[in-house]
C-alpha positions, -999 to +999 in steps of 0.1 A: -050+658-628-043+637-597-010+622-586-008+586-577+022+569-560+027+532-568+047+509-544+054+475-559+068+447-537+083+419-558+108+393-548+122+413-519+125+445-539+104+477-536+098+497-568+082+532-564+070+556-590+044+583-594+020+590-622-005+618-630-039+609-643-075+620-641-085+589-622-073+557-606-080+534-636-060+557-660-032+559-634-029+521-633-027+520-671+000+547-671+020+529-645+018+495-663+029+512-695+059+530-678+073+504-654+107+492-665+102+455-660+134+447-679+153+463-651+139+438-626+161+407-624+144+376-639+117+396-657+117+399-694+103+426-717+077+401-729+062+399-694+048+434-697+019+425-719+007+396-697+012+418-666-008+446-681-037+422-689-037+410-653-037+445-639-067+455-661-086+423-651-077+423-615-090+458-606-080+477-575-092+470-540-096+499-515-079+492-482-103+491-453-102+521-430-080+541-454-088+570-477-073+571-512-053+538-507-057+508-529-041+474-535-037+454-567-017+423-575-005+403-604+018+374-613+052+381-630+071+350-641+051+328-617+058+351-587+035+375-569+038+412-574+019+432-548+012+469-555-001+496-532-014+528-547-018+560-528-035+591-542-009+616-530-022+649-546-053+663-564 
């Protein structure tokens, strides 16, 4: 298993969590399934399904010049959510 750290910037707040998975794709799925969107002001529980769809369609983009760092984004309630992912342990 590998450990991935997720750093989401949304509406001026930073939300950080870690998830263990065998690869990046499964880590993103674990993160989307675990993030507590209801605790973020202005975001409803119903937004999770749409956000999960966006994350699976969007795919991750490796950051140029970096090792084991990716970016992914999505829209939550018509606002941009920017997520950086760092593979922090193997």
